[in-house]
C-alpha positions in Angstrom: 82.7 38.6 -39.6 79.7 38.3 -37.4 77.3 41.1 -37.3 77.5 40.9 -33.5 81.1 42.2 -33.8 80.2 45.3 -35.8 78.8 48.5 -34.4 75.4 49.6 -35.7 75.5 52.5 -38.1 78.6 53.5 -40.1 77.9 53.2 -43.8 74.1 52.7 -44.1 72.0 51.7 -47.1 68.2 52.2 -47.1 66.0 49.6 -48.9 62.6 51.1 -49.8 61.8 54.8 -49.9 58.2 55.0 -48.7 57.1 57.3 -45.9 58.6 55.2 -43.1 62.2 55.5 -44.4 62.3 59.2 -43.6 62.6 58.7 -39.9 65.7 56.5 -40.4 67.3 58.9 -42.9 66.9 61.9 -40.6 68.1 59.9 -37.6 71.2 58.6 -39.4 72.2 61.9 -40.9 72.0 63.6 -37.5 74.6 61.2 -36.1 78.2 62.0 -37.1 79.4 58.4 -36.9 76.9 57.2 -39.5 75.8 58.3 -43.0 73.5 57.1 -45.8 75.7 55.9 -48.7 73.1 54.3 -51.0 69.4 53.7 -51.7 67.8 50.6 -53.1 64.6 51.5 -54.8 63.0 50.7 -58.1 61.0 53.9 -58.3 63.2 56.7 -59.6 60.9 59.5 -58.6 60.6 58.3 -55.0 64.4 57.8 -54.8 65.0 61.3 -56.1 62.7 62.7 -53.4 65.0 61.0 -50.8 68.1 62.4 -52.4 66.5 65.8 -52.1 65.7 65.1 -48.5 69.4 64.2 -47.9 70.5 67.4 -49.6 68.2 69.4 -47.4 69.8 67.8 -44.4 73.3 68.7 -45.6 74.2 65.2 -46.7 75.6 64.2 -50.1 73.7 62.8 -53.0 73.9 59.0 -53.0 73.6 56.4 -55.8 70.4 54.5 -56.3 70.4 50.8 -57.0 67.6 48.6 -58.5 66.6 45.6 -56.3 68.4 43.1 -58.6 71.6 45.0 -57.9 71.3 44.7 -54.1 74.3 42.5 -53.6 76.4 44.7 -55.9 75.4 47.7 -53.8 76.5 46.0 -50.6 79.9 45.3 -52.0 80.5 48.4 -54.1 79.3 50.9 -51.4 81.0 49.0 -48.6 77.7 48.9 -46.7 78.0 48.2 -43.0 74.3 48.4 -42.0 71.2 48.0 -44.2 67.8 49.4 -43.1 64.9 47.5 -44.7 61.7 49.5 -45.0 60.2 48.1 -48.2 56.9 46.2 -48.7 56.7 43.6 -45.9 56.5 40.6 -48.2 59.9 41.5 -49.8 61.9 41.8 -46.5 63.5 38.3 -46.8 64.8 39.1 -50.3 67.2 41.6 -48.7 67.6 40.1 -45.2 69.1 36.8 -46.4 71.8 38.2 -48.8 72.7 40.9 -46.3 73.2 38.3 -43.5 75.3 36.2 -45.9 77.5 39.2 -46.7 78.0 39.9 -43.0 76.2 43.2 -43.1 74.3 44.4 -40.0 70.5 44.1 -40.7 67.8 46.4 -39.3 64.3 45.5 -40.6 61.0 47.2 -40.0 58.4 45.0 -38.4 57.0 42.6 -39.2 60.2 40.7 -40.0 58.4 39.0 -42.9 54.9 37.8 -43.8 54.7 34.0 -44.1 56.0 30.7 -42.7 58.4 29.8 -45.5 60.0 33.2 -45.6 60.4 33.2 -41.8 62.0 29.8 -41.9 64.4 31.0 -44.7 65.5 33.9 -42.5 66.0 31.8 -39.4 67.9 29.2 -41.3 70.2 31.9 -42.7 70.8 33.3 -39.2 71.7 29.8 -37.9 74.0 29.0 -40.9 75.9 32.4 -40.8 75.8 33.2 -37.1 74.8 36.7 -38.0 71.7 38.3 -36.4 68.9 40.7 -37.2 67.6 43.7 -35.3 63.8 44.0 -35.6 62.6 47.6 -35.0 59.9 47.0 -32.4 59.5 50.7 -31.6 56.6 50.3 -29.3 58.9 48.6 -26.7 60.6 51.9 -26.3 57.4 53.8 -25.5 57.8 55.0 -21.9 54.2 54.0 -20.9 54.8 50.5 -22.3 58.1 50.3 -20.4 56.3 51.2 -17.2 53.9 48.3 -17.8 56.9 46.0 -18.3 58.6 47.1 -15.1 55.4 46.8 -13.0 54.7 43.3 -14.1 58.4 42.3 -13.7 58.4 43.7 -10.2 55.6 41.3 -9.2 53.1 44.1 -8.4 50.2 41.9 -9.5 51.9 38.6 -8.7 51.8 35.9 -11.4 49.9 37.0 -14.5 47.1 34.6 -15.3 45.3 36.2 -18.1 45.3 39.2 -20.5 42.6 41.1 -22.4 43.8 43.4 -25.2 41.6 45.6 -27.3 43.1 47.8 -30.0 41.0 50.3 -32.0 42.1 51.7 -35.3 40.0 54.7 -36.4 38.5 55.6 -39.8 41.6 57.5 -40.8 44.5 55.3 -39.6 42.5 52.0 -39.9 41.1 53.0 -43.2 44.5 53.7 -44.6 45.5 50.0 -44.7 42.6 49.5 -47.1 43.8 52.3 -49.5 47.3 50.9 -50.2 49.4 47.8 -50.7 48.5 46.4 -47.3 44.9 45.6 -48.6 46.3 42.3 -50.1 47.6 39.5 -47.9 50.2 38.6 -50.5 51.9 42.0 -49.7 51.3 42.4 -46.0 49.9 39.2 -44.5 46.9 41.1 -43.4 46.5 43.2 -40.2 47.3 40.2 -38.0 50.8 39.9 -39.5 51.3 43.7 -39.9 50.2 44.5 -36.4 52.1 41.6 -34.9 55.1 43.9 -34.8 53.2 46.1 -32.3 50.6 44.2 -30.4 51.8 40.6 -30.2 55.4 41.6 -29.7 54.4 43.8 -26.8 52.5 41.0 -25.1 55.4 38.5 -25.6 57.8 41.1 -24.1 55.5 42.2 -21.3 54.9 38.6 -20.2 58.4 37.2 -21.1 56.5 34.4 -22.7 56.2 32.4 -25.9 52.9 32.0 -27.7 51.9 28.3 -28.1 48.3 28.1 -29.5 46.0 30.5 -31.3 42.3 30.3 -32.3 40.7 33.2 -34.1 37.8 34.6 -36.1 38.3 37.3 -38.6 36.3 38.9 -41.4 35.9 42.0 -43.6 33.0 43.6 -41.8 33.1 47.3 -42.7 35.3 48.0 -45.7 34.9 46.5 -49.1 32.3 46.9 -51.8 29.5 44.8 -50.3 29.8 46.3 -46.9 30.0 49.9 -48.2 26.8 49.3 -50.1 25.1 47.8 -47.0 25.9 50.5 -44.6 25.8 53.4 -47.0 29.4 54.8 -46.8 30.5 53.3 -50.1 31.3 55.3 -53.3 31.9 54.0 -56.8 35.4 55.0 -57.8 38.7 53.1 -58.1 41.0 55.7 -56.6 40.5 59.2 -55.3 42.8 61.1 -57.7 40.6 62.5 -60.5 37.4 61.0 -59.3 34.5 63.4 -58.7 32.8 60.9 -56.4 35.8 61.1 -54.0 35.8 64.9 -53.5 33.4 64.7 -50.6 34.1 61.2 -49.5 35.3 61.3 -45.8 37.2 58.0 -46.4 39.2 59.3 -49.3 42.8 60.6 -49.1 43.8 63.4 -51.5 47.5 63.1 -52.3 47.8 66.5 -54.0 46.8 68.1 -50.7 50.0 67.2 -48.9 53.5 67.9 -50.2 55.0 64.7 -48.9 52.3 62.4 -50.2 52.3 64.1 -53.6 56.1 63.8 -53.9 56.5 60.1 -53.0 53.3 58.7 -54.3 51.3 60.9 -56.7 54.3 62.1 -58.7 55.9 58.6 -58.5 53.0 56.6 -59.8 53.9 57.0 -63.4 57.0 54.9 -62.7 55.3 51.8 -61.4 51.5 52.3 -61.5 51.1 52.1 -57.7 48.1 54.0 -56.4 48.3 55.2 -52.8 44.7 56.5 -52.7 42.5 53.5 -53.5 38.9 53.4 -52.6 38.4 51.5 -49.3 35.0 50.4 -50.5 36.2 48.9 -53.8 35.9 45.2 -54.7 38.8 42.9 -54.3 40.1 43.7 -50.8 41.8 40.6 -49.4 42.3 41.4 -45.7 40.1 41.5 -42.6 39.1 44.6 -40.6 37.6 42.9 -37.5 39.6 40.2 -35.8 39.2 38.3 -32.5 41.8 35.9 -31.0 42.3 33.5 -28.1 46.0 32.9 -27.4 47.7 30.6 -24.9 51.3 31.1 -23.9 53.9 28.6 -22.6 53.5 30.1 -19.1 49.8 29.1 -19.1 48.6 32.7 -19.5 45.7 33.1 -21.9 44.9 36.3 -23.9 41.7 37.5 -25.5 42.4 40.0 -28.2 40.3 42.1 -30.5 41.4 44.5 -33.3 38.9 46.8 -35.0 39.9 48.9 -38.0 36.9 51.2 -38.3 36.5 52.8 -34.9 35.4 56.5 -34.4 38.4 56.9 -32.0 41.9 55.4 -31.8 43.6 53.8 -28.9 43.8 50.6 -26.8 43.0 48.9 -23.6 45.1 46.2 -22.0 44.2 44.4 -18.8 46.5 42.0 -16.9 44.9 39.7 -14.3 47.3 38.3 -11.7 47.1 36.3 -8.5 47.8 39.4 -6.5 45.9 42.0 -8.4 45.2 43.6 -11.8 47.0 46.1 -14.0 45.0 48.3 -16.5 46.5 50.3 -19.4 44.3 52.7 -21.4 45.7 54.9 -24.1 43.6 57.3 -26.1 45.7 58.4 -29.1 42.9 60.3 -30.8 39.6 61.0 -29.2 37.7 61.5 -32.5 38.3 62.3 -36.1 36.8 64.9 -38.5 36.1 64.5 -42.2 39.1 66.6 -43.1 41.5 64.3 -41.3 42.2 61.8 -44.1 43.9 64.7 -46.0 46.5 64.9 -43.3 50.1 63.8 -43.8 51.1 60.2 -43.7 53.0 60.9 -40.5 49.9 62.1 -38.8 48.0 59.1 -40.1 50.5 56.6 -38.9 51.8 57.8 -35.6 55.0 59.6 -36.6 53.4 63.0 -35.8 51.0 64.1 -33.1 47.4 63.1 -34.0 44.5 65.6 -33.9 42.3 65.6 -30.8 44.8 63.7 -28.7 43.6 61.9 -25.5 45.2 60.7 -22.3 46.8 57.6 -21.0 46.4 55.9 -17.7 48.1 53.0 -15.9 46.0 51.8 -13.0 47.2 49.2 -10.4 44.6 47.3 -8.4 46.1 45.2 -5.6 43.9 42.7 -3.8 42.3 44.3 -0.7 43.7 47.7 -1.5 42.5 50.9 -3.1 43.5 51.3 -6.8 46.6 53.4 -7.6 47.2 55.5 -10.7 50.8 55.1 -11.6 52.6 58.3 -12.7 53.3 58.4 -16.4 54.5 60.8 -19.1 52.3 60.6 -22.2 54.0 61.5 -25.5 52.0 62.1 -28.6 53.6 61.4 -32.0 56.6 59.2 -32.9 54.6 56.2 -31.6 54.5 57.5 -28.1 58.1 58.6 -28.2 59.2 55.1 -29.1 60.7 56.1 -32.4 63.0 58.7 -31.0 64.2 56.6 -28.1 64.7 53.6 -30.4 67.0 55.6 -32.7 69.0 56.7 -29.7 69.5 53.1 -28.6 70.1 51.5 -32.0 72.2 54.3 -33.7 73.6 56.0 -30.6 72.7 59.3 -28.9 72.6 62.6 -30.7 75.7 64.8 -30.2 75.6 66.2 -26.7 73.0 63.7 -25.5 73.2 60.5 -23.5 71.5 57.4 -24.8 68.0 56.9 -23.5 68.2 53.3 -22.7 65.0 52.5 -20.9 64.0 48.9 -20.4 63.7 48.0 -24.1 67.4 48.2 -24.7 68.0 45.6 -22.1 66.0 43.1 -24.2 66.8 44.0 -27.7 64.6 42.5 -30.4 66.3 39.9 -32.7 65.1 37.4 -35.2 63.7 35.2 -32.5 61.5 38.0 -31.2 60.5 38.8 -34.8 59.5 35.2 -35.3 57.6 34.9 -32.0 55.5 38.1 -32.8 54.9 36.9 -36.3 53.9 33.5 -35.1 50.7 34.8 -33.5 49.6 36.6 -36.7 50.4 33.5 -38.8 48.5 31.2 -36.6 45.6 33.6 -36.5 45.4 33.7 -40.3 45.4 30.0 -40.4 42.7 29.8 -37.8 40.6 32.3 -39.8 41.0 30.0 -42.8 40.4 26.6 -41.2 38.2 27.4 -38.2 40.6 25.4 -36.0 43.2 26.0 -33.3 46.8 26.3 -34.6 50.0 25.5 -32.7 53.5 26.9 -32.6 55.1 23.5 -33.1 53.4 23.3 -36.5 55.3 26.3 -37.8 58.6 24.5 -37.6 60.7 27.5 -36.5 64.2 26.6 -35.5 66.5 28.9 -33.6 
């Protein structure tokens, strides 16, 4: 049976029980036509935390399966939908057998982390006729939907070029260097990890396909050598139990937050994973400062810069058209204080309102006219309201509510969207390595 013929929801299994899974668990339990029936998680402590979360939501205790028993879980628990929120590099290990079993697949972005895994997923989709939903939650952000509508309406004419600057601060940005993301074998680096936000947004906004990428990237701020050079570095492996970390503004203290303690500090005895590693330790394998030049099939060019060590967090996007210019500025957090790294993972990663929130503006400049500030509603937390609205679209509205469709639901993200967003990050990584332009045709993606 094709996944296209099956409604989303029903009997749902969750793969991976890190902090991101909680949003899906709460959203599923709140909808009477869906329920969580199983967890796939190798860490028993983390899985038990999620069973306690289910109990607190009034849902029954569910069985926990090891990764090697994934296929058995799908069959035995009669799973209709699987939600994949594990380490990015492992997504394909669950996507492929779920597609083969005819189970509906929702995967967190990025869809996967390298060319071979992406080809394997696309080949399976082609062979089975079953499709994937990639949870590009930033499409559902109302401010981003306004940008989409404004461009589609021709308010600036034909888009000719884009400039995109994204600033991750010393809490959110630093967090990628404390945990598993710090190695490209796990995450593909920030170019791949952030492809699910930034590059998908541009593909969607422009209704275009990336063709060519050139980039320069380096580890400029984090890491042992940089910490020694600029003076922020401390000599410890991980914060827990380290005297040097007590007054380190870049350290995260897991015991200071109930959620982080439960799913990471208490669980590390099971698998040895340390969630609080030193951002200025040796051996970090990803970049923190990246600049790209991207050309799309429509002829549009984009200059892009990602910085992961900024004092404030937010982004600027500027679209230049033959009839005018559209400017988006979002200030998610105006500044950070040294106590902020001890905040919850939700506040670090956009699921809860950040401290010191800023404003957002969308400004339209038509040729020969005064600029116009477009009316917007800025939402803080849940990725600008995108998470809440995405759940409404994908799993249906909450009881008594109507689905908040917006523009994103009219162009749902599937495996092709996942691959197109990923492609920019993959080509960027290759360009960092070779110093050359890289082209979409060389990836060999087949749809």
